[in-house]
C-alpha positions as CSV (number, residue, x, y, z in Angstrom):
1,M,46.9,231.6,-105.6
2,A,49.7,229.4,-104.4
3,T,51.9,227.0,-106.2
4,P,50.2,223.6,-106.8
5,A,51.7,220.7,-104.8
6,S,54.5,219.3,-106.9
7,D,57.7,217.4,-106.5
8,S,59.3,219.5,-109.2
9,T,62.1,221.8,-108.0
10,E,61.6,224.2,-110.9
11,W,58.1,225.8,-110.9
12,D,57.5,228.8,-113.1
13,P,54.3,230.6,-112.0
14,L,54.4,232.6,-115.3
15,G,54.9,229.6,-117.5
16,P,52.2,228.0,-119.8
17,N,49.3,226.6,-117.8
18,A,50.6,228.2,-114.6
19,P,48.3,230.3,-112.4
20,A,49.7,233.5,-113.8
21,G,50.5,232.1,-117.3
22,N,48.3,234.6,-119.1
23,A,49.4,237.6,-117.1
24,L,50.8,240.6,-119.0
25,V,52.3,242.6,-116.1
26,V,53.7,241.6,-112.7
27,L,53.9,244.0,-109.7
28,R,56.7,242.5,-107.5
29,P,57.4,243.8,-104.0
30,E,60.9,245.4,-104.0
31,N,61.7,246.8,-100.6
32,A,61.3,245.3,-97.2
33,A,58.2,247.2,-96.3
34,A,56.4,246.0,-99.5
35,K,57.6,242.4,-99.0
36,L,56.3,242.4,-95.4
37,A,53.0,243.9,-96.4
38,F,52.6,241.3,-99.2
39,S,53.2,238.5,-96.6
40,D,50.7,240.0,-94.3
41,V,48.1,240.0,-97.1
42,V,48.8,236.3,-97.7
43,D,48.2,235.6,-94.0
44,F,45.0,237.5,-94.2
45,I,43.9,235.5,-97.3
46,K,44.8,232.2,-95.6
47,E,42.7,233.0,-92.5
48,Q,39.4,231.1,-92.2
49,D,36.9,233.7,-91.2
50,N,33.3,233.0,-90.7
51,D,32.5,236.6,-91.6
52,D,33.9,236.2,-95.1
53,G,30.7,234.8,-96.5
54,H,31.2,236.9,-99.7
55,G,34.5,235.3,-100.6
56,L,36.5,238.5,-100.5
57,R,39.7,236.8,-99.5
58,S,39.5,234.5,-102.5
59,R,38.7,237.4,-104.7
60,F,41.9,239.3,-103.6
61,S,43.9,236.1,-104.2
62,R,42.8,236.1,-107.9
63,Y,45.4,238.8,-108.6
64,M,48.2,237.2,-106.6
65,W,50.7,234.4,-106.7
66,F,52.5,233.4,-103.5
67,S,54.8,230.6,-102.5
68,D,54.0,227.4,-100.7
69,E,56.4,228.0,-98.0
70,Q,57.7,230.9,-96.0
71,V,61.3,232.0,-96.4
72,Y,63.8,234.1,-94.5
73,D,64.5,237.5,-95.9
74,P,67.3,239.5,-94.2
75,A,66.0,242.9,-95.1
76,V,62.5,242.1,-93.8
77,N,64.0,240.6,-90.7
78,R,66.0,243.8,-90.0
79,L,62.9,245.9,-90.6
80,V,60.7,243.9,-88.2
81,N,63.3,243.8,-85.5
82,H,63.9,247.5,-85.9
83,Q,60.2,248.3,-85.5
84,L,60.0,246.0,-82.5
85,K,63.0,247.7,-80.9
86,L,61.4,251.1,-81.3
87,S,58.2,249.8,-79.9
88,L,59.9,248.3,-76.8
89,D,62.1,251.3,-76.3
90,G,59.1,253.6,-76.3
91,S,56.9,251.5,-74.1
92,S,59.4,250.3,-71.4
93,S,60.6,252.4,-68.4
94,P,64.1,252.3,-66.9
95,S,62.7,250.6,-63.8
96,S,61.0,247.8,-65.6
97,G,64.2,246.0,-66.3
98,T,63.0,245.2,-69.9
99,S,65.6,245.9,-72.6
100,S,65.3,245.6,-76.4
101,D,69.0,245.0,-76.8
102,H,68.6,241.3,-76.0
103,F,65.4,240.8,-78.0
104,S,65.2,239.7,-81.6
105,Q,63.2,237.3,-83.6
106,D,63.7,235.3,-86.8
107,V,61.1,236.5,-89.3
108,R,59.9,234.4,-92.2
109,I,57.6,235.7,-94.9
110,W,55.4,234.5,-97.9
111,T,56.9,235.6,-101.2
112,G,55.2,236.3,-104.5
113,F,53.8,239.0,-106.7
114,F,50.6,240.6,-108.0
115,F,49.7,240.2,-111.6
116,L,47.4,241.7,-114.3
117,D,45.6,239.2,-116.5
118,P,42.9,240.6,-119.0
119,N,41.0,237.4,-118.4
120,I,40.6,238.4,-114.8
121,P,39.1,241.9,-115.2
122,P,39.2,244.6,-112.6
123,L,36.3,246.1,-110.6
124,L,36.3,249.3,-112.7
125,Q,37.4,248.3,-116.2
126,R,37.5,251.8,-117.6
127,L,40.1,252.9,-114.9
128,G,42.1,249.7,-114.6
129,W,43.2,247.5,-111.7
130,S,42.9,249.4,-108.5
131,V,45.5,249.1,-105.7
132,G,45.3,250.1,-102.1
133,R,44.8,248.9,-98.5
134,L,42.1,246.9,-96.9
135,S,38.9,248.7,-96.0
136,Q,37.4,247.3,-92.8
137,K,34.1,249.0,-93.6
138,N,34.0,247.4,-97.0
139,L,35.0,244.1,-95.5
140,A,32.1,244.2,-93.1
141,L,29.8,245.0,-96.0
142,G,31.2,242.2,-98.1
143,R,32.4,244.6,-100.8
144,A,35.9,244.6,-102.3
145,N,37.3,248.1,-102.5
146,V,40.4,247.3,-104.6
147,D,41.7,244.6,-106.9
148,L,45.3,244.4,-105.7
149,L,45.4,244.4,-101.9
150,L,48.8,245.9,-101.1
151,T,48.5,245.9,-97.3
152,T,46.1,245.2,-94.5
153,S,47.6,247.9,-92.3
154,R,47.0,251.6,-92.1
155,S,50.6,252.3,-90.8
156,S,52.0,252.5,-94.4
157,Q,49.7,255.5,-95.2
158,V,48.5,253.7,-98.4
159,A,44.9,254.9,-99.2
160,R,42.1,252.5,-99.4
161,R,42.0,253.1,-103.1
162,H,45.4,254.5,-103.8
163,A,46.1,254.1,-107.5
164,F,45.1,252.4,-110.8
165,I,47.2,250.3,-113.1
166,S,46.0,250.1,-116.7
167,F,47.1,249.9,-120.3
168,S,47.4,253.1,-122.3
169,A,45.2,253.4,-125.4
170,E,47.9,255.5,-126.9
171,T,50.9,253.1,-126.5
172,R,49.5,249.9,-125.1
173,L,52.1,250.2,-122.3
174,A,51.3,249.7,-118.7
175,R,50.4,252.9,-116.9
176,V,50.3,253.7,-113.2
177,S,47.9,256.5,-112.3
178,L,48.5,258.0,-108.9
179,E,46.6,260.6,-106.9
180,S,49.6,262.9,-106.9
181,G,52.7,262.3,-109.0
182,S,54.2,259.0,-110.1
183,S,57.4,257.3,-111.1
184,V,58.7,257.3,-114.7
185,T,60.8,254.2,-114.2
186,N,59.8,250.6,-113.6
187,S,60.1,251.2,-109.8
188,V,56.7,252.2,-108.5
189,S,56.2,253.6,-105.0
190,F,52.9,253.7,-103.1
191,E,53.9,255.7,-100.0
192,D,56.6,253.6,-98.3
193,L,55.8,250.4,-100.3
194,R,58.0,250.0,-103.4
195,Y,57.5,247.6,-106.3
196,T,58.9,246.8,-109.7
197,L,56.6,246.7,-112.7
198,E,57.6,244.0,-115.1
199,Y,56.2,242.8,-118.4
200,T,55.9,239.0,-118.5
201,P,57.2,236.6,-121.2
202,H,53.6,236.0,-122.3
203,C,53.2,239.8,-123.0
204,H,56.0,239.6,-125.5
205,R,54.4,236.7,-127.4
206,P,51.8,237.2,-130.2
207,E,49.0,235.6,-128.2
208,G,49.8,238.0,-125.3
209,Q,49.7,241.0,-127.6
210,A,46.4,239.7,-129.1
211,G,44.9,239.4,-125.7
212,L,46.0,242.9,-124.8
213,G,44.6,244.2,-128.1
214,E,41.2,242.6,-127.4
215,Y,41.1,244.1,-123.9
216,V,41.9,247.6,-125.0
217,N,39.6,247.4,-128.0
218,A,36.7,246.4,-125.7
219,L,37.4,249.5,-123.6
220,H,38.1,252.2,-126.2
221,G,36.4,251.0,-129.4
222,D,37.3,253.3,-132.4
223,D,39.1,255.9,-130.2
224,Q,42.6,254.3,-130.7
225,P,45.8,255.0,-132.6
226,T,46.3,253.4,-136.0
227,K,48.0,250.1,-136.3
228,E,51.1,251.8,-137.6
229,A,51.3,254.0,-134.5
230,L,51.0,251.0,-132.2
231,L,53.8,249.3,-134.1
232,A,56.1,252.2,-132.8
233,T,55.6,251.1,-129.2
234,P,56.3,247.3,-128.9
235,T,56.4,245.9,-125.5
236,P,59.8,247.1,-124.0
237,T,62.6,244.7,-123.9
238,L,65.4,244.2,-121.3
239,N,67.8,246.4,-123.2
240,S,65.4,249.3,-124.0
241,Q,67.1,252.7,-123.9
242,T,66.0,255.8,-122.1
243,I,67.0,259.3,-123.1
244,G,66.1,261.6,-120.2
245,K,62.6,260.6,-119.2
246,Y,61.8,259.2,-122.6
247,S,61.8,255.5,-123.5
248,V,63.0,254.7,-127.0
249,T,60.9,252.1,-128.7
250,G,62.4,251.7,-132.2
251,L,63.9,253.4,-135.3
252,I,61.9,255.5,-137.8
253,G,64.7,256.4,-140.2
254,M,67.9,258.3,-141.0
255,G,68.0,261.8,-142.2
256,S,70.6,264.2,-143.4
257,F,71.1,265.6,-139.9
258,G,70.6,262.4,-137.8
259,R,68.5,259.4,-136.9
260,V,64.9,259.6,-135.8
261,R,63.4,257.2,-133.3
262,P,59.9,256.9,-131.6
263,A,59.8,257.1,-127.9
264,T,57.2,257.3,-125.1
265,D,56.7,260.3,-122.9
266,P,55.6,258.6,-119.6
267,Q,54.4,261.8,-117.9
268,R,52.0,262.7,-120.7
269,D,51.2,259.2,-122.0
270,Q,52.1,260.2,-125.5
271,L,54.4,259.2,-128.3
272,V,57.2,261.6,-129.4
273,A,59.9,261.4,-132.0
274,I,63.6,261.8,-130.9
275,K,66.0,263.1,-133.5
276,T,69.6,262.4,-132.5
277,I,72.2,264.8,-134.1
278,E,75.9,264.1,-133.7
279,V,78.0,267.2,-133.3
280,R,81.7,267.2,-134.4
281,V,84.2,270.0,-134.5
282,N,83.7,270.6,-138.2
283,N,79.9,271.0,-138.0
284,A,79.3,272.3,-134.4
285,Q,78.6,275.9,-135.4
286,A,76.1,275.0,-138.2
287,I,74.3,272.5,-135.9
288,R,73.9,275.0,-133.1
289,R,72.5,277.5,-135.6
290,K,70.1,274.9,-136.8
291,L,69.0,274.0,-133.3
292,D,68.4,277.7,-132.4
293,L,66.3,278.1,-135.6
294,M,64.2,275.0,-134.6
295,D,63.7,276.4,-131.1
296,T,62.6,279.8,-132.5
297,L,60.1,278.2,-134.9
298,S,58.8,275.9,-132.2
299,T,58.2,278.9,-129.9
300,L,56.0,280.5,-132.6
301,V,54.2,277.2,-133.3
302,K,53.3,276.9,-129.6
303,A,52.3,280.5,-129.2
304,E,50.0,280.4,-132.2
305,K,48.7,276.9,-131.5
306,Q,49.7,275.8,-135.0
307,T,48.9,272.1,-135.3
308,K,50.2,271.5,-138.8
309,M,53.9,271.8,-137.9
310,L,56.3,269.6,-136.0
311,R,57.7,271.3,-133.0
312,V,60.5,270.9,-130.5
313,I,59.5,270.0,-126.9
314,E,63.1,270.1,-125.5
315,T,66.7,269.3,-126.5
316,I,68.9,267.0,-124.4
317,H,72.6,267.6,-124.7
318,V,74.8,264.6,-124.0
319,P,78.5,265.6,-124.1
320,G,81.2,263.1,-125.3
321,T,84.9,263.0,-125.6
322,R,85.0,263.4,-129.3
323,I,81.4,263.6,-130.4
324,D,78.5,265.4,-128.6
325,E,74.9,264.3,-129.2
326,F,71.9,266.5,-129.2
327,H,68.6,264.6,-128.7
328,V,65.8,266.8,-130.1
329,I,62.4,265.7,-128.7
330,L,59.7,266.4,-131.2
331,E,55.9,266.3,-131.3
332,P,53.5,265.2,-132.6
333,F,54.7,261.7,-133.5
334,V,53.4,260.7,-136.9
335,E,53.0,257.0,-137.8
336,I,52.6,257.3,-141.6
337,T,54.1,259.7,-144.3
338,F,52.5,260.8,-147.5
339,D,54.6,258.4,-149.6
340,K,52.6,255.5,-148.1
341,M,49.3,256.9,-149.4
342,P,48.0,254.4,-152.0
343,Q,46.7,255.4,-155.5
344,G,43.0,255.5,-155.6
345,T,42.8,257.5,-152.4
346,H,39.5,259.3,-152.2
347,R,39.7,262.9,-153.3
348,T,38.2,264.2,-150.0
349,K,41.2,262.8,-148.1
350,L,43.6,264.3,-150.5
351,E,41.8,267.7,-150.0
352,I,42.2,267.4,-146.2
353,I,45.9,266.7,-146.5
354,L,46.4,269.5,-149.0
355,R,44.5,272.0,-146.8
356,D,46.7,271.1,-143.8
357,C,49.9,271.3,-145.8
358,L,49.0,274.7,-147.1
359,Q,48.1,275.9,-143.7
360,G,51.4,274.8,-142.3
361,L,53.3,276.4,-145.2
362,A,51.3,279.6,-145.0
363,F,52.3,279.8,-141.3
364,L,56.0,279.2,-142.2
365,H,56.1,281.8,-145.0
366,A,54.3,284.4,-142.9
367,H,57.2,284.2,-140.5
368,R,59.8,284.5,-143.3
369,F,60.8,280.8,-143.2
370,V,61.2,278.5,-146.2
371,H,61.0,274.7,-145.6
372,T,63.3,273.9,-148.6
373,D,62.7,270.1,-148.5
374,I,59.0,269.4,-149.0
375,K,58.5,265.9,-150.3
376,P,56.1,263.0,-149.5
377,T,58.4,261.6,-146.7
378,N,58.3,265.0,-145.0
379,I,54.6,265.2,-144.9
380,G,53.3,263.2,-141.9
381,L,49.8,261.8,-141.7
382,R,48.1,261.2,-138.4
383,N,45.1,258.8,-137.9
384,L,45.1,257.6,-141.4
385,Q,43.6,254.1,-141.8
386,L,45.4,252.8,-144.9
387,N,42.7,250.2,-145.6
388,Q,40.1,253.0,-145.6
389,C,41.8,255.4,-148.0
390,H,39.4,254.7,-150.9
391,K,36.4,255.7,-148.8
392,E,35.0,259.3,-148.7
393,A,35.8,261.4,-145.7
394,P,32.7,262.8,-143.9
395,S,32.0,266.6,-144.3
396,S,29.9,266.8,-141.2
397,P,29.5,265.0,-137.8
398,P,29.7,262.3,-136.6
399,F,33.4,262.4,-137.1
400,S,35.9,259.7,-136.0
401,P,37.3,260.3,-132.5
402,R,40.7,260.6,-134.2
403,R,40.4,262.7,-137.4
404,L,42.9,262.6,-140.3
405,H,45.3,265.5,-140.4
406,A,48.7,266.3,-141.9
407,V,51.8,267.6,-140.3
408,I,54.9,269.2,-141.9
409,L,58.0,267.3,-140.8
410,D,61.8,267.7,-141.0
411,I,61.9,271.2,-139.6
412,D,65.7,271.1,-139.4
413,S,65.7,271.7,-143.1
414,I,64.0,275.1,-142.7
415,E,65.9,278.3,-143.6
416,S,65.1,281.9,-142.7
417,I,65.0,284.7,-145.2
418,P,67.8,287.1,-144.3
419,Q,66.8,290.5,-142.8
420,G,66.6,293.2,-145.5
421,R,65.8,290.6,-148.2
422,T,62.7,289.0,-149.7
423,T,64.4,285.9,-151.1
424,I,67.2,283.4,-150.4
425,V,70.1,283.2,-152.9
426,S,70.2,279.7,-154.4
427,R,73.1,277.4,-153.5
428,P,72.7,274.4,-155.8
429,G,73.3,271.1,-154.3
430,T,73.4,272.3,-150.6
431,N,69.8,271.7,-149.4
432,G,66.6,269.9,-150.1
433,T,66.0,267.1,-152.5
434,V,66.8,268.0,-156.1
435,G,63.9,266.2,-157.7
436,F,61.4,268.4,-155.8
437,H,63.2,271.7,-156.4
438,S,61.6,274.5,-158.3
439,P,63.6,276.0,-161.2
440,E,64.4,279.1,-159.2
441,H,65.6,277.0,-156.3
442,E,68.6,275.9,-158.4
443,S,69.1,278.8,-160.7
444,S,68.7,282.2,-159.0
445,E,66.8,283.0,-155.7
446,Y,63.7,281.7,-154.1
447,D,61.1,282.4,-151.4
448,G,58.3,280.3,-149.9
449,R,56.8,279.6,-153.3
450,T,59.5,277.1,-153.9
451,D,57.8,275.0,-151.2
452,I,54.5,275.2,-153.2
453,W,56.3,273.8,-156.3
454,A,57.6,270.9,-154.2
455,L,54.2,270.3,-152.7
456,G,52.8,270.0,-156.2
457,V,55.4,267.5,-157.1
458,S,54.6,265.5,-154.0
459,F,50.8,265.4,-154.7
460,F,51.5,264.5,-158.4
461,R,53.6,261.6,-157.1
462,V,50.8,260.3,-154.9
463,L,48.0,261.0,-157.4
464,F,49.6,259.3,-160.4
465,G,52.2,257.0,-158.8
466,R,55.2,258.6,-160.4
467,L,57.2,261.8,-160.4
468,P,56.1,264.3,-163.1
469,W,59.7,264.5,-164.4
470,S,63.1,263.0,-163.7
471,Y,66.5,264.6,-164.2
472,G,68.7,261.6,-164.7
473,K,72.5,261.6,-164.3
474,Q,72.9,265.2,-165.6
475,G,71.1,266.5,-162.5
476,N,68.7,269.4,-162.2
477,P,68.6,271.2,-165.6
478,W,68.1,274.6,-164.0
479,R,71.5,274.7,-162.4
480,N,73.6,277.3,-164.2
481,D,76.5,275.0,-164.3
482,A,74.5,272.0,-165.5
483,P,76.1,270.0,-168.4
484,D,74.2,269.7,-171.7
485,Q,71.9,272.4,-170.4
486,E,70.0,273.0,-173.6
487,Q,69.3,269.3,-174.1
488,S,68.3,268.6,-170.5
489,R,66.0,271.5,-170.4
490,A,64.3,270.5,-173.6
491,H,63.7,267.0,-172.0
492,F,62.2,268.7,-169.0
493,H,59.8,270.8,-171.0
494,S,58.6,267.7,-172.8
495,K,57.9,265.9,-169.5
496,Y,56.4,269.1,-168.1
497,R,53.8,269.3,-171.0
498,S,53.0,265.6,-170.5
499,A,52.4,266.2,-166.8
500,L,50.1,269.1,-167.4
501,Y,48.1,267.1,-169.9
502,Q,47.8,264.2,-167.4
503,I,46.5,266.6,-164.8
504,S,44.0,268.0,-167.1
505,E,42.8,264.6,-168.2
506,H,42.4,263.5,-164.6
507,A,40.4,266.5,-163.7
508,G,38.0,266.0,-166.6
509,V,35.2,268.4,-167.2
510,H,34.6,269.0,-163.5
511,R,36.8,271.3,-161.5
512,D,39.0,269.3,-159.2
513,P,40.6,271.4,-156.4
514,V,43.7,269.2,-156.1
515,C,44.3,269.1,-159.9
516,D,43.8,272.9,-160.0
517,F,46.4,273.3,-157.3
518,L,48.9,271.2,-159.3
519,T,48.5,273.5,-162.2
520,Y,49.0,276.6,-160.1
521,A,52.0,275.0,-158.3
522,F,53.8,274.3,-161.5
523,R,53.8,277.9,-162.8
524,F,57.2,279.4,-163.5
525,S,58.5,282.2,-165.7
526,G,60.5,279.9,-168.0
527,S,57.6,277.7,-168.9
528,K,56.9,277.1,-172.6
529,V,53.2,276.7,-171.9
530,G,51.9,280.3,-172.1
531,G,49.3,280.2,-169.3
532,Q,51.9,278.7,-166.9
533,R,54.3,281.7,-167.1
534,R,52.2,283.7,-164.7
535,P,53.5,284.1,-161.1
536,R,53.1,281.1,-158.9
537,P,50.7,281.9,-156.0
538,T,51.8,281.9,-152.4
539,G,50.7,279.3,-149.9
540,A,48.1,281.6,-148.4
541,A,46.7,282.4,-151.9
542,C,46.5,278.6,-152.8
543,L,44.7,278.0,-149.5
544,E,42.1,280.7,-150.3
545,T,41.6,279.2,-153.7
546,L,41.3,275.7,-152.4
547,F,38.5,276.7,-150.0
548,A,36.7,278.7,-152.7
549,Q,36.7,275.6,-155.0
550,S,36.0,272.8,-152.4
551,E,32.5,272.7,-150.9
552,F,33.6,269.6,-149.0
553,L,36.4,271.5,-147.2
554,R,34.2,274.5,-146.5
555,T,31.6,272.3,-144.8
556,R,34.0,270.0,-143.0
557,T,36.2,272.9,-141.7
558,S,33.1,274.8,-140.5
559,S,31.9,271.6,-138.7
560,E,35.3,271.1,-137.1
561,Q,35.5,274.7,-135.9
562,A,32.0,274.4,-134.4
563,L,33.0,271.2,-132.5
564,A,36.2,272.9,-131.3
565,S,34.3,275.9,-129.9
566,T,31.7,273.8,-128.1
567,P,32.2,274.4,-124.3
568,T,33.1,271.2,-122.4
569,S,31.3,270.5,-119.2
570,T,33.4,270.6,-116.0
571,S,32.7,269.7,-112.5
572,N,34.2,270.8,-109.2
573,T,36.5,268.1,-107.8
574,G,36.3,269.8,-104.4
575,G,40.1,269.4,-103.9
576,A,39.8,265.9,-102.6
577,K,43.0,264.5,-101.4
578,R,42.4,260.8,-102.2
579,P,40.8,259.1,-105.2
580,A,37.1,258.5,-104.7
581,E,36.0,255.4,-102.8
582,T,32.8,254.9,-104.6
583,E,32.2,253.8,-108.2
584,S,29.8,256.7,-108.8
585,R,32.7,259.1,-108.6
586,E,35.2,257.3,-110.9
587,G,35.1,260.2,-113.3
588,Q,36.4,262.4,-110.6
589,V,39.1,259.9,-109.8
590,Q,40.2,259.9,-113.4
591,R,40.5,263.7,-113.5
592,Q,42.4,263.9,-110.3
593,R,45.1,261.4,-111.0
594,S,48.3,262.0,-112.9
595,E,49.5,259.4,-115.3
596,T,52.7,257.6,-116.4
597,N,53.8,254.7,-118.5
598,C,55.9,252.1,-116.8
599,P,58.7,251.0,-119.1
600,M,60.5,247.7,-118.9
601,H,62.9,246.6,-116.2
602,G,66.6,247.2,-116.8
603,K,67.1,250.2,-119.1
604,N,70.3,251.6,-120.4
605,E,70.5,255.2,-119.4
606,T,71.8,257.7,-122.0
């Protein structure tokens, strides 16, 4: 659609009430070939053809804005004259007297862009807006083969249906899906035609985001990330940062070893977390040991397909003059941590989270690792709908497309038990969070069972809305150098008895698997409650007991395993080189294409 007739010198085609005022994304011709192809498409649309009884030309124009007048473009002018020179040089003979040296023409073109507006849906909504070249066969049949008509010529090698542009259900960012490979920047190439993909001002406004949400909801229904996950990927701004191929989208928080930020992985259409660690001369050796340990752990996690642990995808080293930075790329991204879990959460959801935590810790401990800093903020929760926490989780299908599960975070706090030993000698005040430390963590030596104590404190905090005990200014009473040791330990034992009583009261006459776990987790040899002086069980033993006590978990886990083992149907794609032309094969198109998110224009490279 062209600019309306107006005497105004300032016409914004993306402004309110403008032709593309509700567009979310603009595909703008960038190089001379794309600009020339766009102008040729405008010429095609402007043609009055008696054969166009189906209105195909006007349909193609629904996704375009173009200027009222043609303009001179130096790059396009050079391209056209170069092509003309090659044509004349190749067709003229020396005896003809025709020379291209004295021939040139002044080329003027239509300018504009393509745009994506959810109010103007594509042909194949599930796949997105298709882009490609004109199909003469489809034109003769009165059928549109694409939404965004890039070119009317076959000389560019653009396929009749070359690619799709859509919005990711995972990130709500624009995504270009090509038949083979795609760009990870805002510059998108379709053969020799290059374009920039830009988010519009409307896309940044609340009404634009609401329109995008409605469009994606209509396509994907319940199979979408939580609201909290989507908040981690706002529409990119002009000063968005990239680290390697990853586009940083915000800040999650600061940790003892660095800051953590969400980012998008454009090649896999997924969110990741990036932990940035600054390395100085005084901590270089310790940081490198920590990074090596994280890599070792992540290799094991990947090899054993352990889904309850955070893992490192890659580490990007950025050297500096005084300070080096290591950007540790981690997955999965988690949108909520256990500390956000409200009181009154249904016991079935707590049992799922406890199961996952124990599975993750049992894996760690089996490989002689100790986490050392288990606490609510280091337990990630995926696919948790906070407003549904009070509802019972199903034990059998149908399950939600995205099921709740927990992930152990902050893997840079993990320590390895030294060779030849079964425990780690305590170093009070050097690791972890004191309020979650077991007595032996501060006083003597510890193994993986210190994580079980900390997990118990974490679940008590979520279950009752408070910590079971607090240490005050005197610090942890189990430190051998703690001041007023006798008085502070007496205070702890009083709080300890009260916590056990509250657990017992909450469980009532029925066996409650989570409450029973808390009782086991708080065992230690110095307890003044007789039954609590028995050895604290390992993570594997706690997991076994949890399954023995919870019929809900036994049924749900069995159902999940049955679903996971169900063979998925596959079909032969036949090695087709191009995306399918017909709608009946759109499933094949989706399998063949590779996908990428297109971040915002003008990023700062790190």
